[in-house]
Residue, then its C-alpha position, 0 to 999 in steps of 0.5 A: m521477497r519484499l513488499l509494499l501494501d495498498t492502504h486497505i491491506l494495511l488496515w485489514l492487517l493491523e485490524n486483524s480484519l478477516r477481509l485480510k485473505p490468507r493467501a495475503r497474510s501468508l504473503i505478509l509473514n513470509a516477506d523479507e521486507v513489508f513497505v508502508s507508502s508515507a503516501t498511504i498514511w496521506e491518504i489515510a489522514i485525509k479519510f480520518r479528516l474527511g470522517k471516512m475513517q475513525e482511527a487517527p493517522e498516527l495511531v496507525v503508525t504507530e501501530l505499522e512501526s510497532a509491527g515492524l513495517r517499513k516506511l516507504d518515502v515518496t520521491y521526486r522519482h516516484a512522482v515521475a514514475t506515475a507519468k509513465l503509467p497507463l491510464i488504467h486507474g483513476d485513483l491518484f493514490d493508487r496510482l503513485l503506489v503502483a509507481q513506488a512498487i515499480a520504482e523500487h522492485l517491491q511486490f506491490v499487495t492490493a485486493d484491486p483487480k484492476l491494478a494488476a494490468y499496470s505490472g507483474l509487480v502487483t499481486v491481487v489477493 
């Protein structure tokens, strides 16, 4: 199985947080490949700059690379795919991540139940 992690799932994984449910941890540990979108790093960078996060984005990148997680760059195809999504969720980052998962046939791992309405490729943990 190939996964794409939502931003909060990535952060909980890197922090070894108890908020990361055992099911999510199991999915990640047993996946063939685990991806993190460059959009996730952008979201973290924005929240860091606004003072909503304390960990610098460059440290997050170092940690995820050390953990063996793979980078998924945002492409034109991903951006165009967001226009095909129904207006279920207003968060632009979440919409882009879902579009990437659909375009790349990745299972999107999130804790946000609203996102499940987009696709069978969304796994809510």
